[in-house]
C-alpha positions in Angstrom: -4.2 52.0 -26.9 -4.1 53.9 -30.2 -3.0 53.1 -33.7 -0.8 55.5 -35.5 -1.5 56.3 -39.2 1.6 54.5 -40.6 1.7 51.6 -38.1 2.0 48.2 -39.7 -1.3 46.2 -38.6 -1.2 43.4 -36.3 -4.2 41.7 -34.6 -3.5 44.2 -31.7 -3.3 47.5 -33.6 -7.0 48.1 -34.7 -9.0 49.7 -31.9 -12.5 48.7 -31.4 -15.0 51.3 -30.2 -16.7 48.7 -27.9 -17.7 48.6 -24.3 -14.6 48.0 -21.9 -13.8 44.2 -22.1 -12.9 42.4 -18.8 -11.3 39.3 -18.0 -13.5 36.1 -17.9 -14.3 34.6 -14.6 -12.1 31.7 -13.4 -13.0 28.1 -13.6 -13.8 27.8 -9.9 -16.5 30.6 -10.2 -17.7 29.1 -13.4 -18.3 25.9 -11.7 -20.4 27.4 -9.2 -22.4 29.1 -11.8 -22.8 25.9 -13.8 -24.5 23.9 -10.8 -27.8 25.2 -11.9 -27.6 23.5 -15.3 -27.4 19.9 -16.3 -23.8 18.5 -16.2 -23.7 18.2 -20.0 -23.6 22.0 -20.0 -19.9 22.0 -19.4 -19.3 20.3 -22.8 -20.7 23.5 -24.4 -18.3 25.6 -22.4 -15.4 23.3 -23.6 -16.7 23.7 -27.2 -16.5 27.5 -26.8 -12.9 27.3 -25.5 -12.1 25.0 -28.3 -13.4 27.4 -30.8 -11.1 30.2 -29.5 -8.2 27.8 -29.6 -8.9 26.9 -33.3 -9.4 30.6 -34.0 -5.6 31.3 -33.1 -4.6 28.0 -34.7 -6.1 28.8 -38.0 -4.6 32.4 -38.3 -7.4 34.5 -36.7 -10.3 32.9 -38.7 -13.7 33.5 -37.1 -15.1 30.5 -38.9 -13.2 28.3 -36.5 -15.3 29.9 -33.5 -18.2 27.9 -31.9 -21.6 29.0 -33.2 -24.5 29.2 -30.9 -26.4 26.6 -32.8 -23.7 24.0 -32.1 -24.4 24.0 -28.3 -26.6 21.0 -27.2 -27.2 21.9 -23.6 -27.2 25.7 -23.0 -30.2 27.7 -24.4 -30.4 31.4 -25.3 -31.5 32.5 -21.9 -28.6 30.4 -20.2 -26.1 32.1 -22.5 -27.5 35.5 -21.6 -27.2 34.8 -17.9 -23.6 33.5 -18.5 -22.5 36.4 -20.3 -24.0 38.8 -17.8 -21.6 37.1 -15.0 -18.6 37.4 -17.5 -18.4 33.5 -18.1 -18.7 33.9 -21.9 -18.8 36.6 -24.5 -21.3 36.5 -27.5 -20.4 38.2 -30.7 -21.2 37.9 -34.4 -19.4 38.0 -37.8 -20.7 38.4 -41.5 -19.9 36.2 -44.5 -20.8 36.3 -48.0 -22.6 33.3 -49.7 -21.5 33.5 -53.3 -24.2 31.1 -54.5 -27.1 33.2 -53.5 -25.0 36.6 -53.7 -26.1 37.6 -50.1 -24.5 38.5 -46.7 -25.2 36.0 -43.9 -24.5 36.3 -40.2 -23.2 33.9 -37.6 -23.6 34.3 -33.9 -20.6 33.0 -31.9 -19.6 32.3 -28.2 -16.2 33.3 -27.1 -14.3 32.0 -23.9 -10.5 32.0 -24.2 -8.7 29.4 -22.1 -6.4 32.2 -20.9 -9.6 34.1 -19.7 -7.7 37.3 -20.7 -9.6 40.4 -21.8 -7.0 41.2 -24.7 -7.5 37.8 -26.2 -11.1 38.5 -26.4 -10.5 41.9 -28.1 -8.4 40.0 -30.6 -11.2 37.6 -31.4 -13.6 40.5 -31.8 -11.2 42.2 -34.2 -11.0 39.2 -36.3 -14.9 39.1 -36.5 -15.0 42.8 -37.5 -12.3 42.4 -40.3 -14.0 39.2 -41.5 -17.3 41.2 -41.6 -15.8 44.0 -43.6 -14.1 41.6 -45.9 -17.5 39.9 -46.5 -19.2 43.3 -47.3 -16.4 43.9 -49.8 -17.0 40.6 -51.4 -20.6 41.5 -51.7 -19.5 44.8 -53.4 -17.5 43.0 -55.8 -20.5 40.6 -56.7 -22.7 43.7 -56.8 -20.6 45.6 -59.1 -20.8 42.7 -61.7 -24.4 42.5 -61.4 -25.0 46.2 -61.9 -22.7 46.2 -64.9 -24.9 43.4 -66.5 -28.2 45.3 -65.6 -26.7 48.6 -67.0 -25.8 46.7 -70.4 -29.4 45.5 -70.4 -31.1 48.9 -69.5 -32.5 47.3 -66.4 -30.6 49.3 -63.7 -33.3 51.9 -63.2 -36.1 49.2 -62.5 -33.6 47.3 -60.0 -33.0 50.4 -58.0 -36.8 51.2 -57.8 -37.3 47.6 -56.7 -34.7 48.0 -53.8 -36.6 51.1 -52.7 -38.9 49.5 -50.1 -41.5 52.1 -49.9 -44.0 50.6 -47.5 -46.2 51.7 -44.5 -46.2 50.3 -41.0 -48.5 47.3 -42.0 -46.1 46.4 -45.2 -48.5 47.9 -47.6 -46.8 49.5 -50.7 -47.0 53.3 -50.8 -47.5 55.1 -54.2 -45.2 58.0 -54.6 -48.1 60.0 -56.0 -49.9 59.6 -52.7 -49.3 62.9 -50.7 -50.9 61.4 -47.6 -47.7 59.2 -47.2 -45.3 61.5 -48.6 -43.3 62.0 -45.4 -43.1 58.1 -45.0 -41.7 57.8 -48.5 -39.1 60.3 -47.7 -38.0 58.2 -44.7 -38.1 55.1 -46.8 -35.2 56.4 -49.0 -33.0 54.9 -46.3 -34.1 51.4 -47.4 -31.4 51.9 -50.1 -28.7 52.2 -47.6 -26.2 49.7 -46.2 -27.5 50.4 -42.8 -30.9 49.0 -43.7 -29.3 45.8 -45.1 -27.2 45.3 -41.8 -30.3 46.1 -39.6 -32.3 43.4 -41.5 -29.5 41.0 -40.6 -29.8 42.2 -36.9 -26.1 43.0 -36.6 -25.3 44.1 -33.0 -24.6 47.7 -32.3 -20.9 47.7 -31.5 -20.0 45.6 -34.6 -22.4 47.7 -36.6 -20.7 50.9 -35.7 -17.2 49.5 -36.1 -17.9 48.2 -39.6 -18.8 51.8 -40.8 -15.7 53.2 -39.0 -13.5 50.8 -41.0 -15.4 51.1 -44.3 -15.2 54.9 -44.4 -11.4 54.8 -44.5 -9.3 55.0 -47.6 -8.8 51.8 -49.7 -5.0 51.6 -48.7 -5.9 51.9 -45.0 -8.6 49.2 -45.3 -6.3 46.9 -46.9 -3.7 47.5 -44.2 -6.2 46.4 -41.6 -7.5 43.3 -43.6 -3.9 42.0 -44.1 -4.2 40.6 -40.6 -6.7 37.9 -41.9 -7.1 35.6 -44.9 -9.3 37.3 -47.4 -11.1 36.2 -50.6 -9.7 37.1 -53.9 -12.8 39.5 -54.5 -11.9 41.8 -51.8 -8.9 43.5 -53.5 -10.8 44.4 -56.9 -13.7 45.7 -54.7 -11.2 48.4 -53.4 -9.1 48.9 -56.5 -12.2 49.6 -58.6 -12.9 52.7 -56.6 -9.4 54.3 -56.9 -8.5 56.6 -53.9 -12.3 56.7 -52.8 -13.6 54.8 -49.7 -16.2 52.0 -50.7 -19.0 54.0 -49.1 -20.6 57.4 -49.7 -21.8 58.9 -46.5 -25.1 61.1 -47.0 -25.4 61.4 -43.2 -24.1 59.6 -40.1 -26.9 56.9 -40.5 -27.2 56.6 -44.3 -24.4 55.3 -46.5 -24.6 54.2 -50.1 -22.1 52.4 -52.3 -19.6 54.3 -54.2 -19.9 53.6 -58.0 -16.9 51.4 -59.4 -14.5 52.6 -62.0 -16.2 50.2 -64.4 -19.7 51.5 -63.6 -18.5 55.2 -64.0 -17.3 54.2 -67.5 -20.2 51.9 -68.5 -22.4 55.0 -69.4 -20.7 55.1 -72.7 -22.4 51.7 -73.5 -25.8 53.1 -73.1 -26.5 56.6 -74.6 -29.9 58.2 -75.1 -30.3 58.4 -78.8 -33.3 61.0 -78.4 -31.2 63.4 -76.4 -27.6 64.9 -76.4 -27.7 64.1 -72.6 -26.2 60.9 -71.6 -28.4 58.2 -70.2 -28.5 57.6 -66.4 -26.4 54.6 -66.0 -25.1 54.8 -62.5 -26.9 53.7 -59.4 -26.0 56.9 -57.8 -27.7 59.0 -60.4 -31.0 57.0 -60.2 -31.1 57.4 -56.5 -30.4 61.1 -56.8 -33.5 61.3 -59.2 -35.6 59.6 -56.4 -34.4 62.2 -54.1 -35.5 64.9 -56.6 -38.8 63.7 -57.3 -39.6 63.5 -53.5 -38.2 67.0 -52.9 -40.5 68.3 -55.7 -43.5 66.7 -54.3 -42.7 68.0 -50.8 -42.3 71.6 -52.2 -45.7 71.1 -54.2 -47.3 70.3 -50.8 -45.7 72.9 -48.5 -45.7 75.8 -50.7 -48.8 77.9 -51.5 -50.1 77.4 -55.1 -49.0 80.9 -56.2 -45.4 80.2 -54.9 -45.0 76.8 -56.7 -45.6 77.9 -60.1 -41.9 77.9 -60.9 -41.5 74.2 -60.3 -41.0 72.0 -63.2 -42.6 68.8 -63.2 -39.9 66.7 -64.8 -36.0 66.5 -64.7 -33.2 67.4 -62.4 -32.3 70.8 -63.6 -33.9 72.5 -60.8 -32.3 70.3 -58.0 -30.3 73.2 -56.5 -33.3 75.4 -56.2 -35.3 72.6 -54.5 -32.6 72.1 -52.0 -32.4 75.9 -51.1 -36.1 76.2 -50.8 -36.4 73.4 -48.5 -33.8 74.8 -46.2 -35.9 78.0 -46.0 -38.8 76.2 -44.3 -38.5 75.7 -40.6 -41.4 73.4 -40.5 -39.7 70.9 -42.6 -36.1 71.3 -41.1 -37.1 71.3 -37.6 -38.5 67.7 -37.8 -41.7 68.6 -35.9 -43.9 68.2 -39.1 -41.7 66.2 -41.3 -39.7 63.7 -39.1 -36.4 63.2 -40.8 -36.5 66.4 -42.8 -33.0 67.7 -41.6 -31.5 64.3 -42.6 -33.1 64.4 -46.0 -31.7 67.9 -46.7 -28.0 66.7 -45.6 -28.5 63.6 -47.7 -29.8 65.4 -50.8 -27.1 68.2 -50.5 -24.2 65.5 -50.4 -25.9 63.6 -53.2 -26.3 66.6 -55.4 -22.7 67.6 -55.0 -21.5 64.0 -55.8 -23.7 63.8 -58.9 -22.4 67.2 -60.1 -18.8 65.9 -59.7 -19.6 62.7 -61.4 -18.1 64.0 -64.7 -14.8 64.6 -62.8 -15.2 61.2 -61.2 -15.6 59.6 -64.6 -12.6 61.5 -65.8 -10.6 60.3 -62.9 -11.9 56.7 -63.3 -10.6 56.7 -66.9 -7.2 58.0 -66.0 -6.9 55.5 -63.1 -8.0 52.7 -65.3 -5.5 53.5 -68.2 -2.8 54.1 -65.7 -3.4 50.7 -64.2 -3.3 48.9 -67.5 0.0 50.7 -68.5 1.6 49.8 -65.1 0.7 46.2 -65.5 2.2 46.2 -68.8 5.4 47.7 -67.6 5.6 45.1 -64.5 5.3 42.4 -66.9 8.1 43.6 -69.1 11.6 42.4 -68.5 13.1 45.0 -71.0 13.0 48.8 -70.4 10.0 50.2 -72.1 9.8 53.5 -74.1 6.5 55.2 -73.1 5.4 58.1 -75.0 2.4 59.5 -77.0 3.5 57.4 -80.1 2.6 54.1 -78.3 -0.1 55.3 -75.8 -3.3 53.5 -76.5 -6.7 54.9 -75.4 -10.3 54.0 -76.6 -11.7 56.9 -78.6 -15.3 56.1 -77.4 -13.9 56.4 -73.7 -12.1 59.6 -74.5 -15.2 61.2 -76.0 -17.4 60.2 -73.2 -15.3 62.1 -70.6 -14.6 65.0 -72.7 -10.8 64.5 -73.0 -8.4 64.3 -75.9 -5.7 61.8 -76.3 -2.8 64.2 -75.4 -4.7 65.3 -72.2 -5.2 61.7 -71.0 -1.6 60.9 -71.8 -0.3 63.7 -69.7 -2.4 62.7 -66.9 -1.3 59.1 -66.9 2.3 60.2 -67.5 2.2 62.3 -64.3 0.9 59.5 -62.2 3.5 56.9 -63.5 6.2 59.5 -62.8 5.1 59.6 -59.2 5.5 55.7 -58.8 8.5 54.7 -56.4 8.4 50.9 -57.7 9.8 51.7 -61.2 13.1 52.9 -62.6 12.6 55.8 -64.8 14.5 58.0 -67.2 12.5 61.2 -68.4 12.7 62.4 -72.1 12.1 66.0 -72.4 10.9 68.1 -75.4 12.1 71.5 -76.9 10.2 73.5 -74.1 11.5 71.4 -71.4 8.4 69.4 -70.8 8.6 65.6 -70.1 7.2 63.9 -73.2 8.0 60.4 -72.5 9.8 57.9 -70.1 12.2 55.0 -70.3 10.8 52.6 -67.6 11.5 49.4 -65.9 10.0 47.7 -62.8 12.3 47.5 -59.9 11.2 44.0 -59.5 12.5 43.2 -62.9 15.9 44.6 -62.4 17.6 41.2 -61.6 15.9 39.2 -64.4 16.4 41.9 -66.9 20.1 42.3 -66.4 20.8 38.5 -66.3 18.7 37.6 -69.2 19.1 40.3 -71.7 22.7 40.7 -72.6 22.3 43.4 -75.2 20.6 45.9 -72.8 23.1 45.5 -69.7 24.7 48.7 -70.1 21.5 50.7 -70.4 20.0 48.8 -67.4 23.1 49.7 -65.4 22.9 53.3 -66.3 19.2 53.4 -65.6 19.7 51.9 -62.1 22.5 54.5 -61.4 20.0 57.5 -62.5 17.5 56.2 -59.9 19.3 56.5 -56.6 21.7 53.6 -56.8 25.1 55.2 -57.3 27.0 52.0 -58.0 24.3 50.8 -60.5 23.9 47.1 -60.9 26.8 46.5 -58.3 24.4 47.7 -55.6 22.6 44.4 -55.9 25.7 42.2 -55.2 25.8 41.1 -51.5 27.3 38.5 -49.4 24.9 35.6 -48.9 25.0 31.9 -47.5 22.7 29.0 -48.0 22.4 28.8 -44.3 21.2 32.2 -43.6 19.5 33.3 -46.9 18.7 30.1 -48.6 19.8 28.4 -51.6 17.6 30.3 -53.9 19.4 33.6 -52.8 22.8 31.9 -53.4 21.9 30.8 -57.0 20.5 34.5 -57.7 23.8 35.9 -56.7 25.7 33.4 -58.7 23.7 34.2 -61.7 24.1 38.1 -61.1 27.9 37.7 -60.7 28.2 35.7 -63.9 26.2 38.2 -65.8 28.2 41.1 -64.4 31.5 39.4 -65.5 30.2 38.9 -69.0 29.0 42.4 -69.1 32.4 43.6 -68.1 34.2 41.4 -70.6 31.7 42.5 -73.4 32.4 46.2 -72.4 36.1 45.7 -72.5 36.0 44.0 -75.9 33.8 47.0 -77.2 36.4 49.5 -75.8 39.2 47.7 -77.5 37.3 47.6 -80.8 36.6 51.3 -80.5 40.4 51.9 -79.9 41.4 50.0 -82.9 38.7 51.8 -85.0 40.2 55.1 -83.8 43.7 54.3 -85.1 44.7 55.3 -88.7 45.9 52.9 -91.3 49.6 54.0 -90.9 49.5 53.3 -87.1 48.0 49.8 -87.6 50.8 49.0 -90.3 53.6 50.4 -88.0 52.2 48.2 -85.0 52.2 45.1 -87.3 55.7 45.6 -88.5 57.0 46.1 -84.9 55.1 43.1 -83.8 57.0 41.0 -86.2 60.3 41.9 -84.5 58.7 41.2 -81.0 58.2 44.8 -80.2 54.8 45.7 -78.7 53.5 49.2 -77.9 52.0 49.5 -74.5 48.2 49.9 -74.7 46.6 53.0 -73.2 45.7 52.6 -69.7 42.3 51.0 -69.2 39.5 52.7 -67.6 38.6 51.0 -64.4 35.1 50.4 -63.4 34.2 52.0 -60.1 32.0 49.1 -59.4 34.7 46.3 -59.9 36.3 47.1 -56.5 32.9 47.4 -54.9 32.0 43.9 -56.3 35.1 42.4 -54.8 34.8 44.2 -51.5 31.2 45.7 -51.0 31.9 46.7 -47.4 34.8 48.9 -48.6 32.5 50.8 -50.8 30.4 51.9 -48.0 32.3 53.5 -45.2 29.2 53.6 -43.0 28.6 49.9 -43.2 29.1 48.2 -39.8 32.0 46.0 -39.4 31.4 42.2 -39.4 32.4 42.2 -35.6 29.7 44.8 -34.7 27.1 42.9 -36.7 27.8 39.7 -34.8 27.4 41.6 -31.7 23.9 43.0 -32.6 22.7 39.5 -34.0 19.9 38.1 -32.0 20.5 34.7 -30.3 18.9 32.0 -32.4 15.8 30.3 -31.1 17.4 26.9 -31.6 19.8 24.7 -33.8 19.2 25.0 -37.5 21.1 21.9 -38.9 23.8 19.4 -38.2 27.3 19.3 -39.8 27.5 19.6 -43.6 29.3 16.4 -44.2 26.3 14.5 -42.5 23.6 15.9 -44.8 20.7 13.7 -45.5 17.9 13.8 -48.1 14.5 13.2 -46.4 12.5 10.5 -48.0 9.2 11.6 -49.8 7.0 9.5 -47.2 8.6 11.2 -44.3 8.5 14.6 -46.0 4.7 14.2 -46.5 4.2 13.6 -42.9 6.3 16.5 -41.9 4.2 18.7 -44.2 1.0 17.4 -42.7 2.0 18.1 -39.2 3.4 21.5 -40.1 -0.1 22.5 -41.8 -2.1 20.9 -39.0 -0.2 22.8 -36.3 0.4 26.1 -38.0 4.1 25.8 -38.2 4.9 23.6 -35.0 6.5 20.3 -36.1 6.0 18.0 -33.1 8.3 15.0 -33.8 6.0 12.4 -32.2 3.2 13.4 -34.5 5.4 13.3 -37.6 6.3 9.6 -36.6 2.6 8.8 -36.1 1.7 10.4 -39.5 4.6 8.4 -41.3 3.5 5.2 -39.6 6.6 3.0 -40.6 8.8 1.0 -38.3 11.5 2.0 -40.5 11.2 5.7 -39.2 11.2 5.9 -35.5 11.7 9.0 -33.4 15.5 9.0 -33.7 15.6 8.3 -37.3 13.0 11.2 -38.1 14.9 13.6 -35.8 18.1 12.9 -37.5 16.6 13.3 -41.0 15.3 16.8 -40.0 18.3 17.9 -38.2 20.5 16.8 -41.0 18.2 17.9 -43.8 20.3 18.6 -46.9 18.0 21.8 -47.8 18.6 23.0 -44.2 14.8 23.8 -43.7 14.2 23.1 -40.2 15.2 24.6 -36.9 15.3 22.3 -33.8 14.1 24.1 -30.6 16.7 22.6 -28.3 15.3 24.1 -25.2 12.2 21.9 -25.6 14.0 18.5 -26.0 13.6 17.5 -22.4 9.7 18.2 -22.6 8.6 17.4 -26.1 10.8 17.3 -29.3 9.7 20.1 -31.6 11.1 21.7 -35.0 9.8 24.7 -37.0 10.6 25.9 -40.4 13.7 28.2 -40.0 12.1 31.3 -41.7 9.4 31.4 -38.9 12.1 32.3 -36.4 12.4 35.7 -38.0 8.6 36.1 -38.5 7.2 38.2 -35.4 3.7 37.8 -36.7 3.9 34.0 -36.6 5.5 34.1 -33.1 2.7 36.3 -31.7 0.2 34.3 -33.4 1.6 31.0 -32.0 1.8 32.6 -28.4 -1.9 33.5 -28.6 -2.7 29.9 -29.7 -0.6 28.4 -26.9 -2.2 30.6 -24.2 -5.6 29.6 -25.4 -5.2 25.9 -25.9 -8.1 24.4 -23.9 -6.1 21.1 -23.2 -3.5 22.3 -20.7 -0.2 20.5 -21.5 3.3 21.1 -20.1 4.9 21.3 -23.5 2.5 24.1 -24.5 3.6 26.3 -21.6 7.2 25.3 -21.9 7.1 26.4 -25.6 5.1 29.7 -24.8 7.8 30.5 -22.3 10.6 29.7 -24.8 9.0 31.8 -27.5 8.2 34.7 -25.2 11.8 34.9 -24.0 13.1 34.9 -27.6 10.5 37.5 -28.5 11.6 39.9 -25.5 15.4 39.7 -26.3 
């Protein structure tokens, strides 16, 4: 199984680089194994199965899985024995505890009721994705903390505190002690994410997969995380790094955190008044200095005295020379006398390259930041916005700090905005043919802009035509029905049709006014005199809008659109009956609606009729009454799965019928329900048949 780069993620698409997973042993074999434990141990196994059932019920949430500490009868050695015999599967996931700003770990036990290996893999994927989301939450909190430290000039002390430079007995090592210089070099890895995860005792397969995912680009990470519910802090942790991955890999076992856009720009808040050189304000620069200090001390130790006179005792200006000199010494790079010397050189080289390009990163960060601010402004505007140098805003201190002028920054931002596909754009060019500005409107605002701003309708129509919609605003007219598309879509089309009719009328009036204004006074006098005798001059032939016929007959405008008959033939058979006859529509009482919503939330979209009756708890609303209310619902929100009526009456919200993710998630849940009930099997069969049509 492999995942293509552009594949939409589902719980099945991310491949774990884990050992081959096998099916669990059957219940009969399990009973034999359990004979050596006390009878209550089966309760722990049931608890593990219930955890997997809840995992699928609550949209792939690892928090629903059964934790080891919840077991009352099986001990750690018992669990290890059962795992070796494929009765259970242990795993872990990380979560971020906001109150103490720290990562925590949960050890869980997996046993799906279906016993299938692919279900175990899905649960493991959920644990991996939750762990990555937790690390991103931590990164977001860490970003805020670093910004505060930077403002108070305390960042350097904090980084040095995180550098755990101790010997085997835990005694603190002084960097000036050459006796322990090799250990000081090795201890630099205490600054890495690997060191943090090792302290949490993250298992090897999860450990490796976390780095595999976090080394991807932000868009790819978000694509994967869309499978699960994530906290609000996850998105800004990625957005604040632009197009860079969240981690900087110095070598395969050493990852640091990439600085955020805010941190890259925060250096302008803390300048060194005694020097023209900017103060070290990023964590990465401070770590680089630590590497440089240790590289210098190593060279002073391995080089003969007469060959080390060129080494300066302060600053980073000789970092490149230190690196090249270390590479020349086999005693250092071979690892015989200096264990880890080769890895130190790899890490130092990448860190040196990264710090050297920090100026470009800072420049890129400012461009991304200003671009994001302007895009947000455009997205919020319901009127087309003129964007040019005259209304371009940029902080002078920020421009000075990255060595750019206002025009250079504007051109960079303009190029990025021109590349966006989610906006309508009309370019304005200068005398030399260069683009000097844009008329811009978010595509998401087309409908609102046209319906609400009467005076701008013609310019919006023309802007739409210039951006790949030949018929302009008429492209957005379509046939809808409240049954298929919902009442909101119908109301939207009514408002758009009304706005277009008003616009056509306004345009016609404007044309007539222009015609009258073009006539001479003599022509007007002659027309007036003739009109007194009942003689009228035929008006000039009116120009007909190309879109009028298209509005009346949208299908005629597109010769390639399929006929109504062929569309019907291709249409998938419905999962059930949506509503009853329109003349029998009913309004669902608030009390019943509350019961329906409760059962809907509780069962993740499955609305069991008997559970609604129990939730309503009123003799006035029995099974038949509630079924009629849902079947004849005035708002047409529910779909009755008729194939289930002989087993157990169930409804779903009608939009779920066309949601493949929900159908697959529900199938996973039904396959892993620990309490085997005939209605679950019947519903799974019904959904599977519908899925395979």
